[in-house]
C-alpha positions in Angstrom: 8.1 -3.5 -3.5 11.5 -2.1 -3.1 13.1 -5.2 -4.7 11.1 -4.8 -8.2 12.1 -1.1 -8.2 15.7 -2.1 -8.2 15.0 -4.8 -10.8 13.1 -2.3 -12.9 15.9 0.1 -12.8 18.7 -2.4 -13.6 17.3 -3.9 -16.2 16.0 -0.8 -17.9 19.6 0.3 -17.5 20.9 -2.7 -19.4 18.3 -2.3 -22.0 19.3 1.3 -22.8 22.5 0.0 -23.1 21.8 -1.6 -26.6 21.2 1.3 -28.5 23.9 3.3 -27.2 26.3 0.9 -28.0 24.5 0.7 -31.4 25.0 4.5 -31.8 21.2 5.0 -32.4 21.7 7.9 -29.8 24.5 9.8 -28.8 26.3 8.8 -25.6 26.3 12.5 -24.5 22.5 13.1 -24.7 22.4 12.1 -21.0 18.9 13.3 -20.8 17.6 11.1 -23.7 19.1 8.3 -22.6 17.5 9.0 -19.3 14.1 8.9 -20.8 15.0 5.9 -22.7 16.2 4.2 -19.3 13.0 5.4 -17.5 10.5 3.8 -20.2 12.5 0.5 -20.2 12.1 0.6 -16.4 8.6 1.1 -16.3 7.9 -1.6 -18.7 10.1 -4.0 -16.7 7.7 -2.6 -13.8 4.6 -3.8 -15.7 5.8 -6.8 -16.6 6.7 -7.8 -12.9 3.1 -6.7 -12.3 4.1 -4.1 -9.5 1.5 -1.8 -8.4 0.6 1.3 -11.0 2.1 3.9 -9.2 5.9 2.2 -9.3 5.3 2.2 -13.0 5.3 6.2 -12.4 8.1 6.0 -10.2 10.4 4.0 -12.5 9.6 6.2 -15.2 10.6 9.2 -13.8 13.2 8.4 -11.6 16.6 8.8 -13.6 15.0 11.6 -15.4 14.2 13.5 -12.3 18.0 12.7 -11.3 19.4 14.0 -14.4 17.2 17.4 -14.5 18.2 18.0 -11.0 21.9 17.5 -11.5 21.5 20.1 -14.5 19.2 22.4 -12.9 21.8 23.4 -10.2 18.7 24.1 -7.8 19.5 25.7 -4.4 20.2 23.3 -1.7 17.1 24.0 0.2 15.0 22.6 -2.6 16.5 18.9 -2.3 16.1 19.5 1.6 12.4 20.4 1.3 11.9 17.2 -1.2 13.3 14.8 1.1 11.2 16.3 3.9 8.2 15.7 2.1 9.3 12.2 0.9 10.0 11.6 4.6 6.3 12.7 5.5 5.1 10.2 3.0 7.2 7.2 3.7 7.5 7.6 7.3 6.6 4.0 7.8 9.1 2.6 5.6 11.6 4.5 7.1 10.4 3.3 11.1 8.7 -0.1 10.3 9.7 -1.4 6.5 6.1 -0.6 5.8 5.8 1.4 2.5 2.6 3.0 1.4 0.5 0.8 -0.4 -2.9 2.0 -2.4 -5.7 -0.2 -2.4 -7.2 -0.8 -5.8 -11.0 -0.8 -6.8 -11.7 -4.7 -7.0 -10.4 -5.1 -3.5 -12.6 -2.3 -1.9 -15.8 -4.1 -3.6 -14.5 -7.3 -2.9 -14.0 -5.6 1.3 -17.5 -4.2 0.9 -19.1 -7.7 0.1 -17.0 -9.0 3.1 -18.6 -6.8 5.5 -22.3 -7.4 3.9 -21.6 -11.2 4.3 -20.2 -11.2 8.0 -22.4 -8.8 8.9 -19.3 -6.2 10.4 -20.6 -3.6 12.5 -17.0 -2.5 13.1 -14.5 -2.1 10.7 -10.5 -0.7 11.1 -8.0 -0.2 8.3 -4.6 -0.8 10.3 -2.5 1.7 8.5 -4.5 3.4 6.1 -2.2 5.5 4.3 -4.5 8.3 2.6 -8.0 7.2 3.7 -8.8 5.4 0.4 -10.6 2.5 2.3 -12.4 4.1 4.9 -13.6 7.0 2.7 -14.9 4.4 0.4 -16.7 1.7 2.3 -18.2 4.6 4.5 -20.5 6.0 2.1 -21.5 2.4 1.1 -22.5 0.9 4.5 -23.8 4.0 6.7 -24.8 1.5 9.3 -21.1 0.6 10.2 -18.6 2.3 12.1 -15.1 3.0 10.1 -11.7 3.6 12.1 -8.6 4.5 10.2 -5.0 4.6 12.0 -2.2 5.9 9.9 1.4 7.3 11.5 2.8 8.5 8.3 2.3 12.7 8.5 1.4 13.4 4.9 -1.0 10.7 4.2 -2.9 10.8 7.6 -3.8 14.3 6.7 -5.1 13.4 3.3 -7.1 10.8 4.9 -8.7 12.9 7.3 -9.4 15.5 4.8 -11.3 13.2 2.8 -13.1 11.9 5.6 -13.9 14.9 7.5 -17.5 15.2 6.6 -18.2 11.4 6.9 -20.3 10.9 10.0 -19.2 7.2 10.7 -15.5 7.4 10.0 -13.1 8.3 12.9 -9.5 8.5 11.9 -6.6 8.5 14.3 -2.9 9.6 14.0 -0.4 7.1 15.6 0.8 3.8 15.7 -1.6 0.6 15.2 0.6 -0.9 17.9 -0.5 1.4 20.4 -4.0 1.0 19.3 -6.6 -1.2 20.5 -8.1 -3.8 18.3 -10.6 -4.9 20.8 -13.9 -3.2 19.6 -13.5 -4.2 15.9 -15.2 -6.9 14.1 -13.1 -6.9 10.9 -9.0 -5.5 11.1 -7.4 -4.9 7.2 -4.3 -4.6 6.8 -2.1 -4.0 3.4 1.1 -3.9 5.4 4.3 -6.0 3.9 5.8 -9.5 5.2 7.7 -8.0 8.3 5.1 -6.9 10.4 2.5 -9.8 10.1 3.6 -12.3 12.9 3.5 -9.3 15.5 0.2 -8.2 13.9 -1.4 -11.4 14.4 -0.1 -11.6 17.9 -1.9 -8.4 18.5 -5.2 -9.6 16.6 -5.2 -13.0 18.8 -4.5 -10.6 22.3 -7.1 -7.7 21.5 -9.9 -9.0 19.4 -13.1 -11.2 20.4 -14.7 -14.1 19.0 -16.1 -13.7 16.2 -13.8 -11.0 14.8 -11.5 -11.3 11.6 -8.3 -10.0 10.2 -7.6 -9.4 6.8 -4.6 -8.9 5.0 -4.4 -7.9 1.5 -1.3 -10.0 -0.3 0.8 -10.9 2.6 0.4 -14.1 4.7 1.1 -15.1 8.5 4.4 -16.7 8.5 3.4 -20.4 9.6 -0.6 -19.3 10.6 -3.2 -21.2 7.8 -5.5 -18.5 6.4 -9.2 -19.9 7.2 -10.0 -18.4 3.5 -8.4 -16.7 0.5 -10.3 -14.6 -1.6 -8.4 -14.7 -4.8 -9.6 -11.4 -7.1 -9.5 -11.2 -10.7 -7.7 -7.8 -11.0 -4.7 -7.0 -12.9 -2.4 -7.9 -10.2 -4.4 -11.1 -9.1 -4.8 -9.8 -5.7 -4.9 -12.1 -2.7 -6.7 -11.3 0.1 -6.2 -13.7 3.2 -8.8 -14.2 6.2 -7.6 -15.0 9.4 -10.3 -16.1 12.0 -9.3 -14.7 15.4 -11.1 -17.2 17.8 -12.6 -20.4 16.9 -16.0 -19.6 16.5 -15.6 -17.1 13.8 -17.2 -18.8 10.9 -19.3 -16.2 9.1 -16.7 -15.6 6.1 -15.7 -19.1 5.7 -18.8 -19.5 3.3 -18.8 -18.9 -0.2 
């Protein structure tokens, strides 16, 4: 999702050059320009269909830079900010997997897949802040949920959200070193880069009758068994892959 961010920022900047060129705002009013650019970038982000939280980032990015430069804050503040960003976007740096948040329409679709398949064990591989397991565990108390995350701050938030939910286990660590062998359904909202590797792991670990459900990203060269097209604003697609030939429960409907 970094490409839409760059596109939004560049187009927002170019759009803001128009009023500057025609003297509707002062060239020296740097903060005003930054706010205008942020609004334009956010509008472009909406038009590109980026996730909602990218709109906020596009809106605030340049104004935040201008404020930070004019504030003359102690260097330790910038180091603290860098540290917090690293704790949140750890996977972006190491594995090119940004933090994606699953929306309510997708959560409801996953709940229906659990119900229709008779799933008893569900894993969120790359669980972020625990949104998926926290939502689903309360609606399916008979199902065991497992959340795996290796970005420190999102993992901590997810752990706190599910601390008193008895049918959820949260693990801090890499999904690559976690066994999928006991899972009926593994859900992933990662990025295009690790999908082939994830599929090989699912094939190696998971038993006949189990499923991989990928939010938005297909496995290159592998035909999904079923595609669930949601009617949300971003037109989310869920790609369902049978991990063994006899996985038929989710192919209906």
